[in-house]
Each structure stands twice: as C-alpha cells, then as structure tokens.
C-alpha positions in Angstrom: 4.7 -2.2 18.0 8.0 -3.9 18.7 11.4 -1.6 18.2 14.2 -1.9 15.5 16.5 -3.7 18.4 14.2 -6.2 19.4 13.5 -7.3 16.6 17.2 -7.6 15.4 17.6 -10.1 18.9 14.6 -12.5 17.9 16.2 -13.5 14.5 18.4 -13.4 15.9 17.8 -15.8 19.1 15.5 -17.0 15.9 18.5 -18.6 13.6 19.9 -20.2 17.0 17.3 -22.4 17.6 17.0 -23.0 14.4 20.1 -23.8 13.7 19.8 -26.4 17.2 16.2 -27.9 16.3 16.4 -27.2 12.8 12.9 -26.5 13.4 12.1 -23.4 11.0 9.0 -22.0 12.6 9.2 -19.1 15.4 8.2 -19.2 18.5 4.9 -17.5 19.0 5.4 -14.1 21.1 1.7 -12.8 21.4 2.3 -9.8 22.9 -1.2 -9.8 24.6 -4.4 -7.1 24.2 -2.3 -3.9 23.9 0.0 -5.2 21.6 -3.2 -6.1 19.3 -5.3 -2.0 20.1 -1.5 -1.2 19.0 -1.6 -3.2 15.6 -5.5 -2.8 15.0 -4.8 1.1 15.3 -1.8 1.2 13.3 -3.9 -1.4 10.3 -5.9 0.9 11.1 -3.6 4.3 10.0 -2.6 2.3 6.9 -6.4 1.7 5.8 -7.1 5.7 6.2 -3.9 6.4 3.9 -4.4 3.8 1.2 -7.7 5.1 1.4 -6.4 8.6 0.3 -4.1 8.0 -1.5 -7.0 5.3 -3.6 -9.4 8.1 -3.9 -6.5 10.6 -5.3 -5.4 7.9 -7.8 -9.3 8.0 -9.5 -9.9 11.4 -9.2 -6.6 12.1 -11.2 -7.4 9.2 -13.9 -11.0 10.5 -14.3 -9.7 13.8 -14.5 -7.1 12.6 -17.6 -9.9 10.1 -19.1 -12.5 14.0 -19.3 -8.8 15.8 -20.6 -8.2 13.0 -23.7 -12.1 13.4 -24.2 -11.6 16.8 -25.1 -8.5 16.7 -26.3 -10.0 14.3 -29.2 -13.6 16.4 -30.2 -11.2 19.3 -30.3 -8.6 16.9 -32.1 -12.2 16.3 -34.5 -13.3 19.3 -34.0 -10.2 20.5 -36.7 -10.3 18.1 -39.0 -14.1 18.5 -39.6 -12.9 22.6 -39.5 -10.6 22.3 -42.3 -12.8 19.4 -44.1 -10.0 16.8 -44.3 -12.3 13.9 -42.8 
C-alpha cells in the first residue's frame, strides 16, 4: 500500500500530466506481486470485518423481531383479559 505522502505526490503528478497532455487517465502504477498480496490481505481483513458487522446486525434484527412479537402478543392478551376485543 502507498503512504499518504506518496498518494499526494502521485496526485500532483497526475494533475500536472493532465494539464500538459490532456490525458485524464492516470499512469499505470502496478507495483508487482508483493503489492497485490498486500491488497489481497487487506481485502480479506475488510471482508471478515464486514461479515462480522453483518452478522451482528442480523442477530440484532432477529432479536428485535422476537421482542416485537412478544409485545404484540402481550398487548393482545391484555385486551382479551379486559374484554375489549
């Protein structure tokens, strides 16, 4: 991965190149297989983190649904006991 300083430098170079050549596409900055392995590791980590977050949200949604069902059931039972329904 590139550092912030390198990214700023590359951005400035690209802006200068666009001004000179009119080419909007940046230069190819392929850094080889080691950079690809680092990107793969980063993407795997992000995938794991997102999967955990999705799982946590899904569990929370299921828990809230069960709470809603219980509250609805309690509300219906309360009206039945009063004889309002």
